[in-house]
N, CA, C and O atoms as a GROMACS GRO file, in nm:
protein
  384
    1UNK      N    1  -0.732   1.795  -1.443
    1UNK     CA    2  -0.860   1.751  -1.389
    1UNK      C    3  -0.938   1.872  -1.338
    1UNK      O    4  -0.882   1.964  -1.279
    2UNK      N    5  -1.065   1.869  -1.363
    2UNK     CA    6  -1.153   1.974  -1.312
    2UNK      C    7  -1.172   1.953  -1.162
    2UNK      O    8  -1.181   1.840  -1.114
    3UNK      N    9  -1.178   2.064  -1.090
    3UNK     CA   10  -1.205   2.056  -0.947
    3UNK      C   11  -1.353   2.082  -0.924
    3UNK      O   12  -1.409   2.178  -0.977
    4UNK      N   13  -1.415   1.997  -0.846
    4UNK     CA   14  -1.555   2.016  -0.808
    4UNK      C   15  -1.560   2.022  -0.656
    4UNK      O   16  -1.512   1.931  -0.589
    5UNK      N   17  -1.617   2.128  -0.604
    5UNK     CA   18  -1.638   2.143  -0.459
    5UNK      C   19  -1.786   2.120  -0.433
    5UNK      O   20  -1.868   2.205  -0.467
    6UNK      N   21  -1.822   2.006  -0.371
    6UNK     CA   22  -1.962   1.981  -0.340
    6UNK      C   23  -2.017   2.086  -0.243
    6UNK      O   24  -1.943   2.140  -0.160
    7UNK      N   25  -2.144   2.114  -0.254
    7UNK     CA   26  -2.209   2.212  -0.167
    7UNK      C   27  -2.293   2.142  -0.060
    7UNK      O   28  -2.343   2.031  -0.081
    8UNK      N   29  -2.307   2.206   0.055
    8UNK     CA   30  -2.392   2.155   0.162
    8UNK      C   31  -2.351   2.017   0.208
    8UNK      O   32  -2.234   1.992   0.238
    9UNK      N   33  -2.449   1.925   0.215
    9UNK     CA   34  -2.421   1.790   0.263
    9UNK      C   35  -2.391   1.693   0.149
    9UNK      O   36  -2.408   1.572   0.165
   10UNK      N   37  -2.348   1.745   0.036
   10UNK     CA   38  -2.316   1.659  -0.077
   10UNK      C   39  -2.170   1.612  -0.071
   10UNK      O   40  -2.083   1.677  -0.013
   11UNK      N   41  -2.148   1.495  -0.132
   11UNK     CA   42  -2.018   1.431  -0.131
   11UNK      C   43  -1.985   1.385  -0.273
   11UNK      O   44  -2.072   1.332  -0.342
   12UNK      N   45  -1.861   1.407  -0.316
   12UNK     CA   46  -1.815   1.359  -0.447
   12UNK      C   47  -1.738   1.229  -0.424
   12UNK      O   48  -1.642   1.225  -0.347
   13UNK      N   49  -1.781   1.123  -0.492
   13UNK     CA   50  -1.714   0.995  -0.481
   13UNK      C   51  -1.671   0.946  -0.619
   13UNK      O   52  -1.734   0.978  -0.720
   14UNK      N   53  -1.564   0.868  -0.622
   14UNK     CA   54  -1.519   0.804  -0.745
   14UNK      C   55  -1.565   0.659  -0.738
   14UNK      O   56  -1.532   0.588  -0.643
   15UNK      N   57  -1.640   0.616  -0.839
   15UNK     CA   58  -1.689   0.479  -0.844
   15UNK      C   59  -1.570   0.386  -0.869
   15UNK      O   60  -1.493   0.408  -0.962
   16UNK      N   61  -1.555   0.284  -0.786
   16UNK     CA   62  -1.448   0.187  -0.802
   16UNK      C   63  -1.495   0.079  -0.899
   16UNK      O   64  -1.597   0.014  -0.875
   17UNK      N   65  -1.421   0.061  -1.006
   17UNK     CA   66  -1.458  -0.036  -1.109
   17UNK      C   67  -1.438  -0.178  -1.058
   17UNK      O   68  -1.339  -0.208  -0.991
   18UNK      N   69  -1.532  -0.264  -1.091
   18UNK     CA   70  -1.520  -0.404  -1.053
   18UNK      C   71  -1.430  -0.475  -1.152
   18UNK      O   72  -1.415  -0.432  -1.267
   19UNK      N   73  -1.369  -0.582  -1.108
   19UNK     CA   74  -1.286  -0.662  -1.198
   19UNK      C   75  -1.375  -0.728  -1.302
   19UNK      O   76  -1.494  -0.749  -1.280
   20UNK      N   77  -1.314  -0.761  -1.416
   20UNK     CA   78  -1.389  -0.823  -1.525
   20UNK      C   79  -1.448  -0.956  -1.478
   20UNK      O   80  -1.378  -1.040  -1.421
   21UNK      N   81  -1.577  -0.973  -1.504
   21UNK     CA   82  -1.645  -1.094  -1.460
   21UNK      C   83  -1.639  -1.201  -1.569
   21UNK      O   84  -1.669  -1.174  -1.685
   22UNK      N   85  -1.601  -1.322  -1.530
   22UNK     CA   86  -1.598  -1.433  -1.623
   22UNK      C   87  -1.675  -1.548  -1.560
   22UNK      O   88  -1.650  -1.586  -1.445
   23UNK      N   89  -1.769  -1.603  -1.635
   23UNK     CA   90  -1.846  -1.717  -1.587
   23UNK      C   91  -1.835  -1.830  -1.689
   23UNK      O   92  -1.872  -1.813  -1.805
   24UNK      N   93  -1.784  -1.943  -1.646
   24UNK     CA   94  -1.768  -2.059  -1.734
   24UNK      C   95  -1.696  -2.024  -1.863
   24UNK      O   96  -1.731  -2.075  -1.970
   25UNK      N   97  -1.594  -1.936  -1.854
   25UNK     CA   98  -1.515  -1.899  -1.971
   25UNK      C   99  -1.579  -1.793  -2.058
   25UNK      O  100  -1.522  -1.755  -2.160
   26UNK      N  101  -1.696  -1.743  -2.019
   26UNK     CA  102  -1.764  -1.639  -2.097
   26UNK      C  103  -1.746  -1.506  -2.026
   26UNK      O  104  -1.775  -1.494  -1.907
   27UNK      N  105  -1.698  -1.406  -2.100
   27UNK     CA  106  -1.678  -1.272  -2.043
   27UNK      C  107  -1.811  -1.198  -2.047
   27UNK      O  108  -1.875  -1.190  -2.152
   28UNK      N  109  -1.852  -1.145  -1.932
   28UNK     CA  110  -1.977  -1.070  -1.923
   28UNK      C  111  -1.953  -0.930  -1.979
   28UNK      O  112  -1.864  -0.860  -1.931
   29UNK      N  113  -2.030  -0.885  -2.080
   29UNK     CA  114  -2.009  -0.752  -2.137
   29UNK      C  115  -2.046  -0.641  -2.038
   29UNK      O  116  -2.126  -0.663  -1.947
   30UNK      N  117  -1.987  -0.522  -2.057
   30UNK     CA  118  -2.013  -0.409  -1.968
   30UNK      C  119  -2.161  -0.375  -1.959
   30UNK      O  120  -2.209  -0.335  -1.853
   31UNK      N  121  -2.233  -0.391  -2.069
   31UNK     CA  122  -2.375  -0.355  -2.069
   31UNK      C  123  -2.458  -0.447  -1.979
   31UNK      O  124  -2.568  -0.409  -1.938
   32UNK      N  125  -2.408  -0.566  -1.950
   32UNK     CA  126  -2.483  -0.660  -1.865
   32UNK      C  127  -2.441  -0.655  -1.719
   32UNK      O  128  -2.504  -0.718  -1.634
   33UNK      N  129  -2.334  -0.581  -1.690
   33UNK     CA  130  -2.285  -0.572  -1.553
   33UNK      C  131  -2.368  -0.472  -1.473
   33UNK      O  132  -2.418  -0.373  -1.527
   34UNK      N  133  -2.382  -0.500  -1.345
   34UNK     CA  134  -2.449  -0.405  -1.257
   34UNK      C  135  -2.351  -0.294  -1.220
   34UNK      O  136  -2.230  -0.316  -1.215
   35UNK      N  137  -2.404  -0.176  -1.193
   35UNK     CA  138  -2.322  -0.065  -1.151
   35UNK      C  139  -2.261  -0.095  -1.014
   35UNK      O  140  -2.329  -0.143  -0.924
   36UNK      N  141  -2.132  -0.066  -1.000
   36UNK     CA  142  -2.063  -0.090  -0.874
   36UNK      C  143  -2.119   0.000  -0.764
   36UNK      O  144  -2.153   0.116  -0.790
   37UNK      N  145  -2.129  -0.053  -0.644
   37UNK     CA  146  -2.176   0.025  -0.530
   37UNK      C  147  -2.060   0.066  -0.439
   37UNK      O  148  -2.081   0.130  -0.336
   38UNK      N  149  -1.937   0.028  -0.477
   38UNK     CA  150  -1.820   0.066  -0.399
   38UNK      C  151  -1.761   0.193  -0.458
   38UNK      O  152  -1.749   0.208  -0.579
   39UNK      N  153  -1.724   0.286  -0.368
   39UNK     CA  154  -1.670   0.415  -0.413
   39UNK      C  155  -1.569   0.467  -0.311
   39UNK      O  156  -1.565   0.424  -0.196
   40UNK      N  157  -1.487   0.562  -0.358
   40UNK     CA  158  -1.391   0.628  -0.271
   40UNK      C  159  -1.428   0.776  -0.263
   40UNK      O  160  -1.456   0.838  -0.366
   41UNK      N  161  -1.427   0.831  -0.144
   41UNK     CA  162  -1.465   0.971  -0.126
   41UNK      C  163  -1.351   1.061  -0.173
   41UNK      O  164  -1.237   1.047  -0.130
   42UNK      N  165  -1.384   1.154  -0.263
   42UNK     CA  166  -1.288   1.246  -0.323
   42UNK      C  167  -1.296   1.383  -0.257
   42UNK      O  168  -1.194   1.445  -0.229
   43UNK      N  169  -1.419   1.433  -0.232
   43UNK     CA  170  -1.437   1.566  -0.172
   43UNK      C  171  -1.566   1.571  -0.092
   43UNK      O  172  -1.662   1.501  -0.123
   44UNK      N  173  -1.566   1.655   0.011
   44UNK     CA  174  -1.683   1.674   0.097
   44UNK      C  175  -1.732   1.818   0.085
   44UNK      O  176  -1.652   1.910   0.065
   45UNK      N  177  -1.862   1.837   0.098
   45UNK     CA  178  -1.919   1.971   0.103
   45UNK      C  179  -1.894   2.034   0.240
   45UNK      O  180  -1.812   1.985   0.318
   46UNK      N  181  -1.965   2.140   0.269
   46UNK     CA  182  -1.945   2.211   0.396
   46UNK      C  183  -2.021   2.148   0.511
   46UNK      O  184  -1.994   2.179   0.627
   47UNK      N  185  -2.116   2.060   0.483
   47UNK     CA  186  -2.191   1.992   0.588
   47UNK      C  187  -2.335   2.040   0.594
   47UNK      O  188  -2.368   2.149   0.548
   48UNK      N  189  -2.419   1.958   0.652
   48UNK     CA  190  -2.562   1.988   0.666
   48UNK      C  191  -2.582   2.082   0.785
   48UNK      O  192  -2.510   2.073   0.885
   49UNK      N  193  -2.679   2.172   0.773
   49UNK     CA  194  -2.712   2.261   0.885
   49UNK      C  195  -2.823   2.200   0.969
   49UNK      O  196  -2.918   2.144   0.915
   50UNK      N  197  -2.808   2.210   1.102
   50UNK     CA  198  -2.914   2.163   1.189
   50UNK      C  199  -3.019   2.273   1.208
   50UNK      O  200  -3.009   2.378   1.145
   51UNK      N  201  -3.117   2.250   1.292
   51UNK     CA  202  -3.226   2.346   1.310
   51UNK      C  203  -3.180   2.479   1.369
   51UNK      O  204  -3.248   2.581   1.352
   52UNK      N  205  -3.065   2.480   1.437
   52UNK     CA  206  -3.011   2.605   1.494
   52UNK      C  207  -2.919   2.678   1.397
   52UNK      O  208  -2.869   2.786   1.429
   53UNK      N  209  -2.895   2.621   1.279
   53UNK     CA  210  -2.807   2.683   1.181
   53UNK      C  211  -2.661   2.644   1.194
   53UNK      O  212  -2.577   2.698   1.123
   54UNK      N  213  -2.631   2.550   1.284
   54UNK     CA  214  -2.493   2.503   1.302
   54UNK      C  215  -2.462   2.392   1.202
   54UNK      O  216  -2.549   2.310   1.171
   55UNK      N  217  -2.339   2.389   1.152
   55UNK     CA  218  -2.297   2.284   1.059
   55UNK      C  219  -2.268   2.155   1.134
   55UNK      O  220  -2.203   2.155   1.238
   56UNK      N  221  -2.317   2.045   1.079
   56UNK     CA  222  -2.290   1.913   1.134
   56UNK      C  223  -2.172   1.852   1.059
   56UNK      O  224  -2.163   1.864   0.937
   57UNK      N  225  -2.083   1.786   1.131
   57UNK     CA  226  -1.969   1.720   1.068
   57UNK      C  227  -2.014   1.593   0.997
   57UNK      O  228  -2.114   1.531   1.034
   58UNK      N  229  -1.938   1.556   0.894
   58UNK     CA  230  -1.965   1.432   0.823
   58UNK      C  231  -1.916   1.313   0.905
   58UNK      O  232  -1.821   1.325   0.983
   59UNK      N  233  -1.980   1.197   0.888
   59UNK     CA  234  -1.936   1.074   0.953
   59UNK      C  235  -1.826   1.005   0.872
   59UNK      O  236  -1.767   0.908   0.918
   60UNK      N  237  -1.799   1.056   0.753
   60UNK     CA  238  -1.697   1.000   0.664
   60UNK      C  239  -1.592   1.108   0.636
   60UNK      O  240  -1.614   1.226   0.664
   61UNK      N  241  -1.478   1.066   0.579
   61UNK     CA  242  -1.375   1.163   0.545
   61UNK      C  243  -1.317   1.130   0.408
   61UNK      O  244  -1.338   1.020   0.356
   62UNK      N  245  -1.244   1.224   0.349
   62UNK     CA  246  -1.183   1.205   0.219
   62UNK      C  247  -1.089   1.085   0.225
   62UNK      O  248  -1.010   1.072   0.319
   63UNK      N  249  -1.098   0.998   0.125
   63UNK     CA  250  -1.015   0.878   0.119
   63UNK      C  251  -1.084   0.753   0.167
   63UNK      O  252  -1.038   0.642   0.139
   64UNK      N  253  -1.195   0.766   0.240
   64UNK     CA  254  -1.270   0.649   0.286
   64UNK      C  255  -1.328   0.573   0.168
   64UNK      O  256  -1.372   0.634   0.070
   65UNK      N  257  -1.327   0.440   0.176
   65UNK     CA  258  -1.397   0.358   0.078
   65UNK      C  259  -1.533   0.327   0.138
   65UNK      O  260  -1.543   0.283   0.252
   66UNK      N  261  -1.638   0.351   0.059
   66UNK     CA  262  -1.774   0.340   0.110
   66UNK      C  263  -1.862   0.256   0.018
   66UNK      O  264  -1.829   0.234  -0.099
   67UNK      N  265  -1.973   0.212   0.072
   67UNK     CA  266  -2.076   0.143  -0.002
   67UNK      C  267  -2.189   0.242  -0.021
   67UNK      O  268  -2.241   0.296   0.077
   68UNK      N  269  -2.228   0.267  -0.147
   68UNK     CA  270  -2.329   0.369  -0.174
   68UNK      C  271  -2.459   0.306  -0.223
   68UNK      O  272  -2.462   0.193  -0.271
   69UNK      N  273  -2.566   0.382  -0.209
   69UNK     CA  274  -2.697   0.340  -0.256
   69UNK      C  275  -2.694   0.319  -0.407
   69UNK      O  276  -2.628   0.394  -0.480
   70UNK      N  277  -2.762   0.218  -0.454
   70UNK     CA  278  -2.759   0.182  -0.596
   70UNK      C  279  -2.815   0.292  -0.686
   70UNK      O  280  -2.764   0.314  -0.796
   71UNK      N  281  -2.920   0.359  -0.642
   71UNK     CA  282  -2.987   0.457  -0.728
   71UNK      C  283  -2.976   0.600  -0.678
   71UNK      O  284  -3.048   0.687  -0.727
   72UNK      N  285  -2.890   0.627  -0.581
   72UNK     CA  286  -2.877   0.762  -0.527
   72UNK      C  287  -2.778   0.846  -0.604
   72UNK      O  288  -2.691   0.793  -0.674
   73UNK      N  289  -2.791   0.976  -0.592
   73UNK     CA  290  -2.693   1.068  -0.647
   73UNK      C  291  -2.705   1.095  -0.796
   73UNK      O  292  -2.796   1.046  -0.863
   74UNK      N  293  -2.609   1.174  -0.845
   74UNK     CA  294  -2.604   1.214  -0.985
   74UNK      C  295  -2.468   1.174  -1.042
   74UNK      O  296  -2.364   1.211  -0.987
   75UNK      N  297  -2.469   1.101  -1.153
   75UNK     CA  298  -2.344   1.056  -1.214
   75UNK      C  299  -2.276   1.170  -1.288
   75UNK      O  300  -2.341   1.249  -1.357
   76UNK      N  301  -2.143   1.179  -1.271
   76UNK     CA  302  -2.062   1.283  -1.334
   76UNK      C  303  -1.938   1.216  -1.391
   76UNK      O  304  -1.878   1.132  -1.325
   77UNK      N  305  -1.898   1.252  -1.514
   77UNK     CA  306  -1.775   1.200  -1.574
   77UNK      C  307  -1.668   1.307  -1.561
   77UNK      O  308  -1.686   1.419  -1.606
   78UNK      N  309  -1.555   1.272  -1.498
   78UNK     CA  310  -1.440   1.361  -1.484
   78UNK      C  311  -1.317   1.289  -1.537
   78UNK      O  312  -1.279   1.185  -1.484
   79UNK      N  313  -1.255   1.345  -1.639
   79UNK     CA  314  -1.135   1.285  -1.699
   79UNK      C  315  -1.157   1.138  -1.735
   79UNK      O  316  -1.067   1.056  -1.718
   80UNK      N  317  -1.274   1.106  -1.785
   80UNK     CA  318  -1.304   0.970  -1.830
   80UNK      C  319  -1.340   0.872  -1.719
   80UNK      O  320  -1.377   0.758  -1.747
   81UNK      N  321  -1.329   0.915  -1.594
   81UNK     CA  322  -1.363   0.826  -1.481
   81UNK      C  323  -1.504   0.857  -1.432
   81UNK      O  324  -1.549   0.971  -1.439
   82UNK      N  325  -1.572   0.756  -1.384
   82UNK     CA  326  -1.709   0.770  -1.337
   82UNK      C  327  -1.709   0.816  -1.191
   82UNK      O  328  -1.656   0.749  -1.103
   83UNK      N  329  -1.771   0.932  -1.167
   83UNK     CA  330  -1.785   0.988  -1.033
   83UNK      C  331  -1.934   1.006  -1.004
   83UNK      O  332  -2.017   0.998  -1.095
   84UNK      N  333  -1.966   1.030  -0.879
   84UNK     CA  334  -2.105   1.052  -0.842
   84UNK      C  335  -2.111   1.158  -0.732
   84UNK      O  336  -2.033   1.155  -0.637
   85UNK      N  337  -2.206   1.249  -0.746
   85UNK     CA  338  -2.236   1.348  -0.642
   85UNK      C  339  -2.359   1.296  -0.568
   85UNK      O  340  -2.463   1.273  -0.629
   86UNK      N  341  -2.347   1.279  -0.437
   86UNK     CA  342  -2.460   1.228  -0.361
   86UNK      C  343  -2.464   1.290  -0.223
   86UNK      O  344  -2.368   1.353  -0.179
   87UNK      N  345  -2.575   1.272  -0.155
   87UNK     CA  346  -2.590   1.321  -0.018
   87UNK      C  347  -2.533   1.217   0.079
   87UNK      O  348  -2.521   1.099   0.046
   88UNK      N  349  -2.499   1.263   0.198
   88UNK     CA  350  -2.443   1.172   0.298
   88UNK      C  351  -2.542   1.059   0.328
   88UNK      O  352  -2.499   0.948   0.359
   89UNK      N  353  -2.671   1.084   0.318
   89UNK     CA  354  -2.772   0.982   0.344
   89UNK      C  355  -2.765   0.866   0.245
   89UNK      O  356  -2.814   0.757   0.274
   90UNK      N  357  -2.705   0.889   0.127
   90UNK     CA  358  -2.693   0.784   0.025
   90UNK      C  359  -2.576   0.690   0.051
   90UNK      O  360  -2.558   0.592  -0.021
   91UNK      N  361  -2.496   0.719   0.154
   91UNK     CA  362  -2.385   0.629   0.190
   91UNK      C  363  -2.436   0.529   0.291
   91UNK      O  364  -2.488   0.565   0.397
   92UNK      N  365  -2.420   0.402   0.257
   92UNK     CA  366  -2.474   0.294   0.340
   92UNK      C  367  -2.376   0.248   0.447
   92UNK      O  368  -2.417   0.201   0.554
   93UNK      N  369  -2.246   0.260   0.420
   93UNK     CA  370  -2.148   0.218   0.518
   93UNK      C  371  -2.006   0.241   0.470
   93UNK      O  372  -1.982   0.266   0.352
   94UNK      N  373  -1.911   0.233   0.562
   94UNK     CA  374  -1.770   0.247   0.532
   94UNK      C  375  -1.710   0.108   0.520
   94UNK      O  376  -1.733   0.022   0.606
   95UNK      N  377  -1.632   0.084   0.414
   95UNK     CA  378  -1.569  -0.045   0.393
   95UNK      C  379  -1.432  -0.041   0.460
   95UNK      O  380  -1.350   0.047   0.432
   96UNK      N  381  -1.407  -0.137   0.547
   96UNK     CA  382  -1.277  -0.138   0.617
   96UNK      C  383  -1.180  -0.235   0.553
   96UNK      O  384  -1.067  -0.249   0.598
   0.00000   0.00000   0.00000
């Protein structure tokens, strides 16, 4: 697997695939499914700098399952799995 180290306040997440959807015995094709908003944090950047030049810590950590913005970030394929590079602001919440 390629290693990617996010820069600044960017975060690398792995998109968690949803289970196959079936409605009334009909399987919904992948092209009709919405993109999953659930992801797992794989790597964190160094953090955002404040106005004094100090690094701010992230509110999330590696391994957290999070809910991400539907249209935020940049999609990246690593070893056939769907990943996304996004800013901390694109994370909507932590899933417990």
